[in-house]
N, C-alpha and C positions, 0 to 999 in steps of 0.2 A: 379543415373540414370540406368535403366535396360539395360542389354546388348542387342544391336540391331544387326540384321543381316547386314553383310557388304553390302554396296551398290554396291561394285565391283562384288558381286555374283549375281547380277540381271540377268535376262534371257540373254543368250549368243548372243545378237545382235552384239557382237563384231566380229561375223563371217561374217558380211557384206563384200562383195568383195571389195578389195582395202583399207580396213581399218585395221590397226594394232589394236589388242584388247585393248592395253593401250591407244592408241590415241582415240579410240571410248569411252572408260571408262572416259577419261579426259573430252572429249566434253560433254558426258552425265552428268557428275557431275557439270561441269560449268553451263550447261543449267539448271540443277535442282536447283542449288544455285541461279541463276538469277531469275528463275521463282518463287522460294519460297520467295525470297526477295520481288519480285513484289507483290505476293499474300499477304504476310505479311503486306506490306505497305498499300495495299488496304483494308485489312480486320482487321487491328489492331484497337481496340476501344480506342480512345483518349478522353481526357476531352472535346474537342470541339465537338466530335460526341455525347457524353452523354448529354451535356447541350444545344446543338443546337445553332443557330444564330438568333438573332432578326433581321429580314429583314431590310437592309438599315442602320443599326446602326453600324458604324465603326468610330473610332477616331484615329488620327495619333499621338497624344501627351498625351493620357490618360494613367496613370500608371495601371498596372495589379493589380486587387484587391486581387489576391492570393499571389503574390511575391513582388509587389511594383515596378517592373521594368517598366520604361517609354518606350513607343514605340507605335506601332500600336496595338489597342485592339478592340475587338468586345464585345458587351453586350450580356449576356446570353438570351436565348429565353424567359425566364420569366421576363426578364428585371431587374434582381436583382443586377448584378455586371458586371463590365468590366473585360474581361480576355484577357491577352496579346497573340497575334498571334505567336510571336517568342519564347515565354517562356512556359506558362502553358497550352495553348489550344492544343498544339501538343503532350503533354506528356501523359503517362499512370497514371491515378489517383492512381492505386494500388502501384505505385512506390514512391509516395510522402512519405516523412519520418515521418510526424506528423499525429497522430491519436487522435481522441477524438470527442467532440461535434462540429458539423459544421452546418452552414446554407447552405443547399444543393442547388446548382445552377441547379440541374437536376429536382428535384421534388418540389422545393420551400418550403420544410419542414425546420423548425428551430430546432436546437439543436439535430440533430440525429447523431449517431455515424458514423464517416466516415474518410476521408483522406483530408489533406491539405498540402501545400508545406512548409509553415512556420507558426509561431505562432502569426499572426496578430490578433489585437483585434476583428475585425469583423468576424473572423473564417469562411470565405467563403471556401467552398470545395465541395466534392461530397460524399454523404452518401454511406454506405455499400450496401444498397439495389440497388441504381442506378449503383454503381460500378459492382455489381454482374450481373445485367441485361445486362451490356455491355459485359460480358463474358470474361473479360481480367484479371481475378485474377491470373492465372498462365501463361498467354500468353507470357510474356517476358521471363520467364524461358524456355518454350518450344521452343521459337524462338532461344534462345541462344544455347540450347542443339542441335537443328537440324543444326544450322550453324557450331557448333563445330564438329559434326559428318561428315558433308559434307567436311569441311576443312581437317579433319583428313584423310578421304578417298582420297581426292585429293593429299595430301602429299604422301600417300602410292603409288598411281597410278603413280605420277610423278617420284617417286624414282625408281619404277620398270621399268618405261619407259626409264629412264636414264641408268639403268643397262642393259636393253635389247639393247639399242643403243651401249653401250660400248662393249657388247658381240659380237654384229654384226660386229663392227669395228675390234674386235680381230679376229673373224672367217674369215673375209675378208683378213686380213693380213696373217693368217695361210694358207689360201687357195691359195694365190697368187703364191707361188712357184710351186704348183701342176698344176695350170692353165698355168703358163709359160712353164711347161714341156710338155703340150699338153693335159691335162685332162680337160674334159668339166666342166664348173663352178658348176653345181649341184652336180657332183661327188666330186669335190674338196672341196666344202663346207661341204658335208657329212663327209668327213675325218676330216675336221677342227672341226666339231661339236662333234667328238668322235665316230662316227659310225665305226665299225670294218673295217679297211682298206682292209683286206683280202676279205670280202664280197663285198665291193665297187669295188675293182679292178677285182674280178671274174666277176661281172656283166658287168663292162666296157669292159672286154676282150671278153665276149660272144657276139654272133651275134643276138640272138633272139629278144633282146629288141630294136634293131635299127628300128623296124617297128613303134615304138612309139617316140613321142618327149620326151626329158629328164624330162619334168615336168608332164608326165602322172602319174595318181594316183598309178598305179602298180609299176612304177619305183621309184617314191617318197617313197613308202612304204618300199622298200629295202634300199634306201638311208637313211631313218630314223631309220633303224634297226627294223622295225615292222615285216618284212617278210625276210626270207633268200632268197638268190638267187635261190636255188632249189625250194622253195615254189612258188616263183614268176614265175619261168619257168613252173611249173606244172599248175598254174592258167592260164598262157598264152595258154596252150594247149587246154583249153576248153572255153576260154573267148569269142571267136567269136560266138560260138553256144549257150552258156549258160551264158549270161551276168549277169543275176541276181545272179546266183550261184557264179560267179567270184567276184562280188561285196560283197557278203556275206563273202567270204573267206578273201578278202582284209580288210574288217571291223572287222574280227575276230568273226563274228556271228556264223560261222561254221569253223571247221578245214579243212585244205586242204586234210588231210587224209580221212575225212568223205566224202568230195566231190568226190574224186577220187574213193572211194569205191562204191558210188552210181552210178557213170558213168560206171565203169568197170563191175558192176553187170548186166548191160544191159540198163541203162537209157540214155546212150550217144546218141542214135538215136532218143530219144523222149524228145525234149525240153519242150513240153507242160506238159509232165508227171513230169519233174523236177520242173516246176513251181507249179504244184499241191503239190508236197512234200514240197517245200519252203513255201507254203501257210498253212502248218500244217497237211497235209494228211499223213497217214501211207503209206510208199512206198509199202508194201506188198499188201495193199488193192487197191492201184492205179494199181499195176501190174494185179490184177484180173479183175478190171473194164475195163481196156484198153486191156486186153488179150495180154499182152506183153510176149515175150520170154526172160527170164532172169535167172541168177543164183541166186535162192532164198536164198541159204546159204551165199551168199556174200553180200546181201543187208544190209546196216548199219541200226541202230535203228532210229526210227522217231525222229524228232526234238521235244524238250520240249515245244517250243512255235513257232508260225508262224513267218516267216521273211518277207513275202510279205503282203502288205496292207498298213497301215500308218506307215511304218518303214523307217529308214534311207537307208537301202539297196534298198528297193523298189523305194524310191524317187530318189536316186542317179542313179539307173539303168534306170529309166524312163528319167532322165535328159540326160543320155548318149546314150539312144537308138536312133538309126537312121534307117529309113526304107531302105530296100535293093534297092528300086526304087530310093530313093534319092542318095544313094551311087553310083548307076550305072549312074545316070544323072551327078553327079559330075565327075565321071571318064571320061564320054564322052565329057563333055563340059567345065569343069573348071580346071581340074588338070593341073598344070604347067609342063613345060618340065623338070624343075629341079626335080619335084616329080617323073615323069616317069623315069627319069634317075636313081634316088635313088631306085625306086621300082625294076627296072631291075638288078641293081648292087647288091641288097640285096637278092632278092628272085628268080631271073631268071638268075643266073650266067651261062654264055656260050650261052645264047639266044640273038639274035639280036633284038634290039628295032626298030620295024617298025610297020606300021599301021595294018598289017594282024595279028601280034601277039597280039596287043592291042585288036583287035576285038575278038580273041579267048578267051582272059581273061574275056571278058564280060559274057561268058557262066557260070562262077561261080555264077552268080546272077539269072540265068534263071528259075530254078526249085527247089528253096530251097535246102534242103540237098540232094535231088535226082539228082542234076546235075551230080553226079557220084554215082553208086551203084554196088552191086555185080552181077547184071544182065548184066552189060556192059562186053564187051569182054576184055580179058586180054591185047590184043594189044592196045585197046583204053585207058585202064588204064595206061599202060606203056608209052603211048604217053604223057599223062598228067604228069606222074612221071618224064619223061625226061625233060619236059618243066620246072618243078619245081626243077630240079636238085636233085631229091631224090636219095640218095646213096643206093646201093645194091638192087635196084628195081627188077632186074631180078630174084632174089632169093625169092621174096615175092609172097605169094598166093594172090588171088583176094581180100579176106577180108582185108589182111594187106595193100594192095595197096589202097583200098578205104579209109581206115583210114588215111594213110599218105597223100594221095592226098587231102582229105577233110581238113586235118590239114593245109596243105600248102595254100589252098584256104582261110581258115579262117584267116591265118596270113596276106594275101594280103588284105582281107576286113578290118582287123584291121588297116592296114597301110592307106588305103583309108579313113576310117572313121575318124582317128585322124588328117588327113590333111584337113578335111572339116571345113569351117568357122563356 
């Protein structure tokens, strides 16, 4: 039998939420086996289907003309011989062991080459022509091969599922001492799985990630060892304003170095231009079309292929994108007191949590990126910097203050967005 592609390698529907891939594969194979068995039963050509039934002619004590077994039998459609219901009518004629001249119960021809179950004198059977018309010459072999393939794949899937369960139990056991010591479960499990403990603990001890839940895609990427803590922190710096670019970095479609080069060259202020580049445009051409002021020598090369459109980065970004109006409404009406307390303790250290401060924070949603800009007075910018507890703010010029204040506002929006249902 020719090598067939593994059924486990079917399209990755195992990514259905809430389903382990081996659980899904097992359910898929069992369903396939059951459906195939049902289909085979309905479509298998038997002797009874070839010879038909003479309406109303059934006997409960007549022996089968093919094998001689007594029991319930029906007469063939042409009325030539009785064929047992429980013995020969339900079988495949191609599997009968005796071949030679038969009086065909299908076409009523005498002495044609065919198949019969035993060597009785009357030689009733099914001729080769009727047997071929039934289409069952190789059916039994195909059925057996398919069943063997499905059973073989099921054995593999169940074995891998058992290994995965054992590994999970082992990892849970390894992680428990770290959890008992105070480490959050996702971080402890990452160490148990073998992720560099230095990277995991560096992330745990840093403050920037606390705006996200521990199962956020950016945090998980570090815990899986797919991103370093430094790379994740760099992505976090622009994730709020450039979500599609952040997702492309997380999925390794572009490097973090390429992304930061693009933004530092002058694209940071132009989120629409960044999307143009991710859609496949040459950044140099976009600069000229949009008449942007950039450092042309610092612009990275264009992408080899577009990342926005029907791509994973685009779809995931769309799935995560939330309008600023929706975020503002959530902040105003639905954010819990616990979340407000967490927001103040993480991003507004030293500021008192009262209604007036909450109202002030809503200004980060009012005018897009222009809620602060270099045309604002330095005193106004320093007020924001003081609220966000930005260090060394008095030494910064207006451009530096705008950048740091916007970054702080982006972190707060990330916090709000990730708490939304």
